[in-house]
BALOBA-1460 file (C-alpha; in Angstrom, 3 decimals):
// residues 259
<rec num="1" residu="m" x="62.163" y="-10.379" z="-22.437"/>
<rec num="2" residu="e" x="64.191" y="-7.305" z="-21.536"/>
<rec num="3" residu="r" x="62.325" y="-4.078" z="-22.141"/>
<rec num="4" residu="t" x="63.957" y="-1.376" z="-24.226"/>
<rec num="5" residu="e" x="64.091" y="1.883" z="-22.335"/>
<rec num="6" residu="r" x="62.530" y="4.850" z="-24.047"/>
<rec num="7" residu="p" x="64.909" y="7.728" z="-24.670"/>
<rec num="8" residu="p" x="64.262" y="10.730" z="-22.448"/>
<rec num="9" residu="a" x="61.769" y="13.235" z="-23.808"/>
<rec num="10" residu="d" x="63.010" y="16.565" z="-25.086"/>
<rec num="11" residu="p" x="61.290" y="19.119" z="-22.807"/>
<rec num="12" residu="e" x="61.999" y="22.018" z="-25.164"/>
<rec num="13" residu="l" x="60.604" y="20.156" z="-28.156"/>
<rec num="14" residu="r" x="57.497" y="19.204" z="-26.215"/>
<rec num="15" residu="r" x="57.002" y="22.817" z="-25.121"/>
<rec num="16" residu="r" x="57.201" y="24.028" z="-28.711"/>
<rec num="17" residu="i" x="54.746" y="21.395" z="-29.883"/>
<rec num="18" residu="q" x="52.335" y="22.409" z="-27.129"/>
<rec num="19" residu="e" x="52.695" y="26.029" z="-28.228"/>
<rec num="20" residu="l" x="51.924" y="25.002" z="-31.803"/>
<rec num="21" residu="i" x="48.784" y="23.177" z="-30.666"/>
<rec num="22" residu="a" x="47.720" y="26.210" z="-28.623"/>
<rec num="23" residu="h" x="48.320" y="28.403" z="-31.683"/>
<rec num="24" residu="k" x="45.945" y="26.146" z="-33.630"/>
<rec num="25" residu="g" x="43.299" y="26.709" z="-30.968"/>
<rec num="26" residu="g" x="43.756" y="23.548" z="-28.938"/>
<rec num="27" residu="g" x="41.233" y="20.791" z="-29.550"/>
<rec num="28" residu="h" x="40.580" y="17.201" z="-28.560"/>
<rec num="29" residu="n" x="43.166" y="15.007" z="-26.819"/>
<rec num="30" residu="p" x="46.129" y="17.415" z="-27.084"/>
<rec num="31" residu="d" x="48.372" y="15.140" z="-24.987"/>
<rec num="32" residu="l" x="48.008" y="12.315" z="-27.519"/>
<rec num="33" residu="v" x="48.541" y="14.684" z="-30.430"/>
<rec num="34" residu="v" x="51.787" y="15.858" z="-28.805"/>
<rec num="35" residu="d" x="52.962" y="12.236" z="-28.734"/>
<rec num="36" residu="i" x="51.994" y="11.718" z="-32.379"/>
<rec num="37" residu="i" x="53.935" y="14.807" z="-33.456"/>
<rec num="38" residu="e" x="56.969" y="13.806" z="-31.382"/>
<rec num="39" residu="n" x="57.010" y="10.386" z="-33.023"/>
<rec num="40" residu="a" x="56.561" y="11.939" z="-36.459"/>
<rec num="41" residu="l" x="59.615" y="14.125" z="-35.893"/>
<rec num="42" residu="k" x="61.644" y="11.077" z="-34.853"/>
<rec num="43" residu="l" x="61.137" y="9.737" z="-38.369"/>
<rec num="44" residu="l" x="63.656" y="12.334" z="-39.565"/>
<rec num="45" residu="a" x="66.439" y="10.435" z="-37.813"/>
<rec num="46" residu="d" x="65.033" y="6.913" z="-37.529"/>
<rec num="47" residu="v" x="63.657" y="6.071" z="-40.987"/>
<rec num="48" residu="e" x="65.632" y="6.730" z="-44.141"/>
<rec num="49" residu="s" x="63.316" y="5.082" z="-46.665"/>
<rec num="50" residu="r" x="60.919" y="7.562" z="-48.249"/>
<rec num="51" residu="g" x="58.542" y="4.703" z="-49.018"/>
<rec num="52" residu="d" x="58.369" y="3.669" z="-45.352"/>
<rec num="53" residu="v" x="57.630" y="7.225" z="-44.257"/>
<rec num="54" residu="r" x="54.946" y="7.490" z="-46.928"/>
<rec num="55" residu="v" x="53.229" y="4.399" z="-45.459"/>
<rec num="56" residu="i" x="53.010" y="6.161" z="-42.083"/>
<rec num="57" residu="q" x="51.869" y="9.417" z="-43.679"/>
<rec num="58" residu="t" x="49.104" y="7.734" z="-45.660"/>
<rec num="59" residu="t" x="47.990" y="5.593" z="-42.719"/>
<rec num="60" residu="v" x="47.541" y="8.576" z="-40.413"/>
<rec num="61" residu="r" x="45.764" y="10.578" z="-43.113"/>
<rec num="62" residu="e" x="43.359" y="7.764" z="-44.004"/>
<rec num="63" residu="l" x="42.448" y="6.939" z="-40.407"/>
<rec num="64" residu="r" x="42.008" y="10.588" z="-39.449"/>
<rec num="65" residu="y" x="39.636" y="11.137" z="-42.353"/>
<rec num="66" residu="a" x="37.720" y="7.909" z="-41.679"/>
<rec num="67" residu="f" x="37.200" y="8.760" z="-38.002"/>
<rec num="68" residu="r" x="35.992" y="12.236" z="-38.969"/>
<rec num="69" residu="l" x="33.595" y="10.762" z="-41.521"/>
<rec num="70" residu="f" x="31.964" y="8.394" z="-39.029"/>
<rec num="71" residu="a" x="31.968" y="10.735" z="-36.006"/>
<rec num="72" residu="p" x="28.614" y="12.466" z="-36.723"/>
<rec num="73" residu="h" x="26.924" y="9.039" z="-36.750"/>
<rec num="74" residu="a" x="28.579" y="7.631" z="-33.623"/>
<rec num="75" residu="g" x="25.235" y="7.021" z="-31.906"/>
<rec num="76" residu="v" x="23.800" y="4.891" z="-34.711"/>
<rec num="77" residu="r" x="24.270" y="1.115" z="-34.891"/>
<rec num="78" residu="k" x="26.067" y="-0.039" z="-38.044"/>
<rec num="79" residu="v" x="26.407" y="-3.371" z="-39.819"/>
<rec num="80" residu="t" x="29.164" y="-4.151" z="-42.297"/>
<rec num="81" residu="m" x="28.199" y="-6.337" z="-45.243"/>
<rec num="82" residu="f" x="30.895" y="-8.386" z="-46.985"/>
<rec num="83" residu="g" x="30.501" y="-10.512" z="-50.102"/>
<rec num="84" residu="s" x="31.529" y="-11.008" z="-53.696"/>
<rec num="85" residu="a" x="31.850" y="-8.071" z="-56.082"/>
<rec num="86" residu="r" x="31.079" y="-10.501" z="-58.927"/>
<rec num="87" residu="l" x="27.506" y="-11.401" z="-58.020"/>
<rec num="88" residu="q" x="25.037" y="-9.804" z="-60.427"/>
<rec num="89" residu="p" x="21.549" y="-8.432" z="-59.575"/>
<rec num="90" residu="a" x="19.879" y="-11.509" z="-61.078"/>
<rec num="91" residu="r" x="21.513" y="-13.773" z="-58.474"/>
<rec num="92" residu="r" x="19.466" y="-14.746" z="-55.432"/>
<rec num="93" residu="e" x="22.389" y="-13.896" z="-53.141"/>
<rec num="94" residu="y" x="22.270" y="-10.318" z="-54.451"/>
<rec num="95" residu="q" x="18.530" y="-10.093" z="-53.888"/>
<rec num="96" residu="e" x="18.875" y="-11.479" z="-50.363"/>
<rec num="97" residu="a" x="21.506" y="-8.823" z="-49.645"/>
<rec num="98" residu="v" x="19.147" y="-6.086" z="-50.836"/>
<rec num="99" residu="s" x="16.362" y="-7.473" z="-48.645"/>
<rec num="100" residu="f" x="18.588" y="-7.773" z="-45.585"/>
<rec num="101" residu="a" x="19.945" y="-4.234" z="-45.941"/>
<rec num="102" residu="k" x="16.447" y="-2.804" z="-46.282"/>
<rec num="103" residu="r" x="15.193" y="-4.706" z="-43.246"/>
<rec num="104" residu="i" x="18.113" y="-3.735" z="-41.007"/>
<rec num="105" residu="a" x="17.857" y="-0.098" z="-42.143"/>
<rec num="106" residu="d" x="14.173" y="-0.167" z="-41.198"/>
<rec num="107" residu="e" x="15.352" y="-1.173" z="-37.709"/>
<rec num="108" residu="g" x="17.339" y="2.083" z="-37.523"/>
<rec num="109" residu="w" x="20.743" y="0.700" z="-38.494"/>
<rec num="110" residu="m" x="23.196" y="2.008" z="-41.073"/>
<rec num="111" residu="v" x="25.055" y="-0.189" z="-43.565"/>
<rec num="112" residu="i" x="28.783" y="-0.153" z="-44.372"/>
<rec num="113" residu="t" x="30.149" y="-1.897" z="-47.458"/>
<rec num="114" residu="g" x="33.297" y="-1.822" z="-49.560"/>
<rec num="115" residu="a" x="31.490" y="0.490" z="-52.021"/>
<rec num="116" residu="g" x="32.086" y="-1.729" z="-55.049"/>
<rec num="117" residu="p" x="29.635" y="-3.747" z="-57.181"/>
<rec num="118" residu="g" x="27.961" y="-7.044" z="-56.328"/>
<rec num="119" residu="i" x="26.978" y="-7.605" z="-52.700"/>
<rec num="120" residu="m" x="28.399" y="-4.184" z="-51.801"/>
<rec num="121" residu="q" x="26.062" y="-2.397" z="-54.192"/>
<rec num="122" residu="a" x="23.172" y="-4.604" z="-53.068"/>
<rec num="123" residu="g" x="23.716" y="-3.429" z="-49.498"/>
<rec num="124" residu="h" x="23.560" y="0.200" z="-50.541"/>
<rec num="125" residu="e" x="20.510" y="-0.359" z="-52.716"/>
<rec num="126" residu="g" x="18.641" y="-1.940" z="-49.836"/>
<rec num="127" residu="a" x="19.602" y="0.570" z="-47.166"/>
<rec num="128" residu="g" x="19.492" y="3.609" z="-49.453"/>
<rec num="129" residu="p" x="22.278" y="6.194" z="-49.735"/>
<rec num="130" residu="e" x="21.137" y="8.143" z="-46.674"/>
<rec num="131" residu="r" x="21.807" y="5.107" z="-44.452"/>
<rec num="132" residu="s" x="24.928" y="3.876" z="-46.246"/>
<rec num="133" residu="f" x="28.689" y="4.257" z="-45.877"/>
<rec num="134" residu="g" x="31.174" y="3.236" z="-48.546"/>
<rec num="135" residu="a" x="34.782" y="2.220" z="-47.852"/>
<rec num="136" residu="n" x="36.304" y="1.852" z="-51.297"/>
<rec num="137" residu="i" x="39.838" y="0.632" z="-52.086"/>
<rec num="138" residu="r" x="42.260" y="1.770" z="-54.784"/>
<rec num="139" residu="l" x="43.395" y="-1.258" z="-56.790"/>
<rec num="140" residu="p" x="45.922" y="-1.713" z="-59.621"/>
<rec num="141" residu="w" x="42.862" y="-1.854" z="-61.851"/>
<rec num="142" residu="e" x="40.398" y="0.943" z="-61.261"/>
<rec num="143" residu="q" x="37.512" y="0.072" z="-58.928"/>
<rec num="144" residu="s" x="35.061" y="2.934" z="-58.981"/>
<rec num="145" residu="a" x="32.417" y="3.163" z="-56.308"/>
<rec num="146" residu="n" x="28.983" y="1.828" z="-57.180"/>
<rec num="147" residu="p" x="26.441" y="4.397" z="-58.440"/>
<rec num="148" residu="v" x="24.401" y="4.352" z="-55.224"/>
<rec num="149" residu="i" x="27.249" y="5.707" z="-53.070"/>
<rec num="150" residu="q" x="29.549" y="7.198" z="-55.727"/>
<rec num="151" residu="h" x="28.811" y="10.869" z="-55.058"/>
<rec num="152" residu="d" x="27.825" y="10.555" z="-51.407"/>
<rec num="153" residu="k" x="29.737" y="12.402" z="-48.687"/>
<rec num="154" residu="k" x="29.862" y="9.163" z="-46.682"/>
<rec num="155" residu="l" x="32.267" y="7.560" z="-49.162"/>
<rec num="156" residu="i" x="35.974" y="7.175" z="-48.430"/>
<rec num="157" residu="t" x="38.613" y="5.591" z="-50.657"/>
<rec num="158" residu="f" x="41.537" y="3.821" z="-48.991"/>
<rec num="159" residu="k" x="44.977" y="3.011" z="-50.353"/>
<rec num="160" residu="y" x="45.702" y="0.263" z="-47.822"/>
<rec num="161" residu="f" x="43.620" y="-2.796" z="-47.032"/>
<rec num="162" residu="f" x="44.733" y="-2.753" z="-43.381"/>
<rec num="163" residu="t" x="43.387" y="0.751" z="-42.698"/>
<rec num="164" residu="r" x="40.184" y="-0.169" z="-44.518"/>
<rec num="165" residu="k" x="39.728" y="-3.374" z="-42.511"/>
<rec num="166" residu="l" x="40.459" y="-1.553" z="-39.258"/>
<rec num="167" residu="t" x="37.742" y="0.949" z="-40.158"/>
<rec num="168" residu="f" x="35.236" y="-1.811" z="-40.956"/>
<rec num="169" residu="v" x="35.756" y="-3.582" z="-37.633"/>
<rec num="170" residu="r" x="36.084" y="-0.478" z="-35.471"/>
<rec num="171" residu="q" x="32.901" y="1.121" z="-36.818"/>
<rec num="172" residu="s" x="30.753" y="-2.025" z="-36.896"/>
<rec num="173" residu="d" x="28.251" y="-3.324" z="-34.377"/>
<rec num="174" residu="a" x="27.574" y="-6.417" z="-36.492"/>
<rec num="175" residu="i" x="29.042" y="-8.127" z="-39.542"/>
<rec num="176" residu="v" x="27.177" y="-10.063" z="-42.226"/>
<rec num="177" residu="l" x="28.995" y="-12.178" z="-44.793"/>
<rec num="178" residu="f" x="27.481" y="-13.313" z="-48.067"/>
<rec num="179" residu="p" x="29.205" y="-15.776" z="-50.408"/>
<rec num="180" residu="g" x="32.445" y="-14.404" z="-51.802"/>
<rec num="181" residu="g" x="36.002" y="-15.146" z="-52.790"/>
<rec num="182" residu="f" x="39.390" y="-14.591" z="-51.179"/>
<rec num="183" residu="g" x="38.540" y="-11.046" z="-50.064"/>
<rec num="184" residu="t" x="35.363" y="-12.115" z="-48.291"/>
<rec num="185" residu="m" x="37.187" y="-14.982" z="-46.585"/>
<rec num="186" residu="d" x="39.969" y="-12.621" z="-45.512"/>
<rec num="187" residu="e" x="37.499" y="-10.159" z="-44.014"/>
<rec num="188" residu="g" x="35.538" y="-12.894" z="-42.263"/>
<rec num="189" residu="y" x="38.583" y="-14.585" z="-40.750"/>
<rec num="190" residu="e" x="39.970" y="-11.206" z="-39.667"/>
<rec num="191" residu="a" x="36.781" y="-10.464" z="-37.727"/>
<rec num="192" residu="l" x="36.715" y="-13.958" z="-36.199"/>
<rec num="193" residu="t" x="40.372" y="-13.734" z="-35.176"/>
<rec num="194" residu="l" x="39.968" y="-10.329" z="-33.556"/>
<rec num="195" residu="m" x="36.976" y="-11.476" z="-31.509"/>
<rec num="196" residu="q" x="38.571" y="-14.826" z="-30.636"/>
<rec num="197" residu="t" x="41.704" y="-13.107" z="-29.309"/>
<rec num="198" residu="g" x="39.879" y="-10.290" z="-27.525"/>
<rec num="199" residu="k" x="41.304" y="-7.612" z="-29.799"/>
<rec num="200" residu="s" x="37.847" y="-6.374" z="-30.743"/>
<rec num="201" residu="k" x="34.486" y="-6.275" z="-29.028"/>
<rec num="202" residu="l" x="32.131" y="-9.217" z="-29.423"/>
<rec num="203" residu="m" x="29.436" y="-8.609" z="-32.014"/>
<rec num="204" residu="p" x="27.083" y="-10.693" z="-34.147"/>
<rec num="205" residu="l" x="28.824" y="-12.273" z="-37.132"/>
<rec num="206" residu="v" x="26.135" y="-13.673" z="-39.397"/>
<rec num="207" residu="l" x="26.674" y="-15.839" z="-42.478"/>
<rec num="208" residu="m" x="23.987" y="-15.533" z="-45.181"/>
<rec num="209" residu="d" x="23.348" y="-17.419" z="-48.400"/>
<rec num="210" residu="r" x="20.635" y="-17.763" z="-51.005"/>
<rec num="211" residu="p" x="17.667" y="-19.901" z="-49.912"/>
<rec num="212" residu="g" x="18.754" y="-23.530" z="-49.990"/>
<rec num="213" residu="g" x="22.378" y="-22.584" z="-50.600"/>
<rec num="214" residu="t" x="25.246" y="-24.657" z="-49.216"/>
<rec num="215" residu="y" x="28.103" y="-22.132" z="-49.301"/>
<rec num="216" residu="w" x="28.318" y="-21.548" z="-45.545"/>
<rec num="217" residu="k" x="27.154" y="-25.029" z="-44.602"/>
<rec num="218" residu="t" x="30.117" y="-26.450" z="-46.521"/>
<rec num="219" residu="w" x="32.435" y="-23.919" z="-44.895"/>
<rec num="220" residu="d" x="31.062" y="-24.796" z="-41.444"/>
<rec num="221" residu="k" x="31.607" y="-28.501" z="-42.161"/>
<rec num="222" residu="h" x="35.250" y="-27.766" z="-42.993"/>
<rec num="223" residu="i" x="35.661" y="-25.789" z="-39.759"/>
<rec num="224" residu="r" x="34.226" y="-28.620" z="-37.664"/>
<rec num="225" residu="e" x="35.966" y="-31.514" z="-39.428"/>
<rec num="226" residu="h" x="39.418" y="-29.982" z="-39.762"/>
<rec num="227" residu="l" x="39.824" y="-27.192" z="-37.200"/>
<rec num="228" residu="l" x="37.635" y="-28.374" z="-34.326"/>
<rec num="229" residu="r" x="38.312" y="-32.107" z="-34.695"/>
<rec num="230" residu="n" x="42.065" y="-31.490" z="-34.748"/>
<rec num="231" residu="q" x="41.798" y="-29.203" z="-31.703"/>
<rec num="232" residu="l" x="42.974" y="-26.178" z="-33.679"/>
<rec num="233" residu="i" x="40.085" y="-24.158" z="-32.261"/>
<rec num="234" residu="s" x="37.965" y="-24.543" z="-29.130"/>
<rec num="235" residu="p" x="34.310" y="-25.672" z="-29.152"/>
<rec num="236" residu="e" x="33.236" y="-22.245" z="-27.891"/>
<rec num="237" residu="d" x="34.817" y="-20.622" z="-30.958"/>
<rec num="238" residu="l" x="31.879" y="-21.972" z="-32.961"/>
<rec num="239" residu="d" x="29.693" y="-19.517" z="-31.053"/>
<rec num="240" residu="l" x="31.482" y="-16.604" z="-32.726"/>
<rec num="241" residu="y" x="29.370" y="-16.981" z="-35.876"/>
<rec num="242" residu="h" x="25.785" y="-17.811" z="-36.809"/>
<rec num="243" residu="i" x="24.532" y="-19.272" z="-40.088"/>
<rec num="244" residu="a" x="21.255" y="-17.502" z="-40.814"/>
<rec num="245" residu="q" x="18.291" y="-19.420" z="-42.185"/>
<rec num="246" residu="d" x="16.866" y="-16.348" z="-43.916"/>
<rec num="247" residu="v" x="16.703" y="-12.548" z="-43.731"/>
<rec num="248" residu="d" x="14.317" y="-12.612" z="-40.758"/>
<rec num="249" residu="d" x="16.701" y="-14.839" z="-38.818"/>
<rec num="250" residu="a" x="19.683" y="-12.594" z="-39.583"/>
<rec num="251" residu="v" x="17.884" y="-9.432" z="-38.492"/>
<rec num="252" residu="r" x="16.575" y="-11.143" z="-35.347"/>
<rec num="253" residu="v" x="20.038" y="-12.369" z="-34.288"/>
<rec num="254" residu="i" x="21.580" y="-8.931" z="-34.765"/>
<rec num="255" residu="t" x="18.903" y="-6.829" z="-33.100"/>
<rec num="256" residu="r" x="18.431" y="-9.184" z="-30.119"/>
<rec num="257" residu="f" x="22.146" y="-9.021" z="-29.351"/>
<rec num="258" residu="y" x="21.720" y="-5.395" z="-28.268"/>
<rec num="259" residu="r" x="18.483" y="-5.737" z="-26.290"/>
């Protein structure tokens, strides 16, 4: 494929941007910030749609804020917990999520969830607000953050699913999935795809259920009978995930990965 040549840089524009950065007192990675500003200015000529420009504006704003939010905790291991927002506290899956989050927090980890109800709230209840992050999403119907994380400074609300999912994967050292619907499946397959293709670091991806549950066993059977048998994935791809027997097993798999 023939490569498209980049247009020559405008030396005067670059000089003025560098002066602007110096006026702001400099900071981290000024060379990359110069490139970001140059590309932002190109939008004036390249992109006519206001909606398209707003997508870029919101994306940069959300990611900048998310990176700032997580930066003070960069040295702490974090696990993202995915699962259904519909599971109520009386359900065993909910209780298992609370137990797992408490156990992993006791190991020094922090917990990230989507900040909603169900498994997300269970994760925050178990870990406690001081060891929790919330990555909420604005939906056509209002989804307020759960009461555990609602007023915490470690809560961020995203407009776009793709910036939210990027934040989950980029900030995680492990991922745990509890039973859930389309959203949980989407998040799980995203993580598997990124690790399978080398677009993200390898990390434990643990599948948890209620004691005696068959949710992930049935899913694993589908993967083996339809994807593996038809050579749509490789045998080694099965090593990308682990079905946990219980909370102890899940915590052991995650913590041993980093020893």
